[in-house]
C-alpha positions, 0 to 999 in steps of 0.5 A: 747591417741591422741586427736580428732578434730571436722570437723570444726576445721579440715577445719580451719587447712586445710584452714590455708595454712600450710602443713599437713598430712591427711588420706582419705577414697577412694570410694572402702573403701581403705585408702589414706595417703597423706603427706605434702599437702596444700589445694588450693581450697575449695567448701563449698556447694559441699563439695569438696576440692582440695589439692596439694602434695608438694613433687610431685606437683600433685593435687587431689580433695577430699570430706571433709566428707571422711577425717578422720585424720589430722596431726594424730588427728582423725576427727569426725563429 
């Protein structure tokens, strides 16, 4: 069984600067799988995070609350 991590632990992992794999819920309820991304900016008060996909160089803006898996570990609030 995979171990689960707290949202604060997930934030520490994302803020470390190491490449990670994340799963995110989109606004329409579908799941977005992002592989090999790094967090480049985080707004604590707004809850937004900018991530960069290393393979393509694309940057995306995500809400931390919508991240439900980091490196195949479920994230709980």
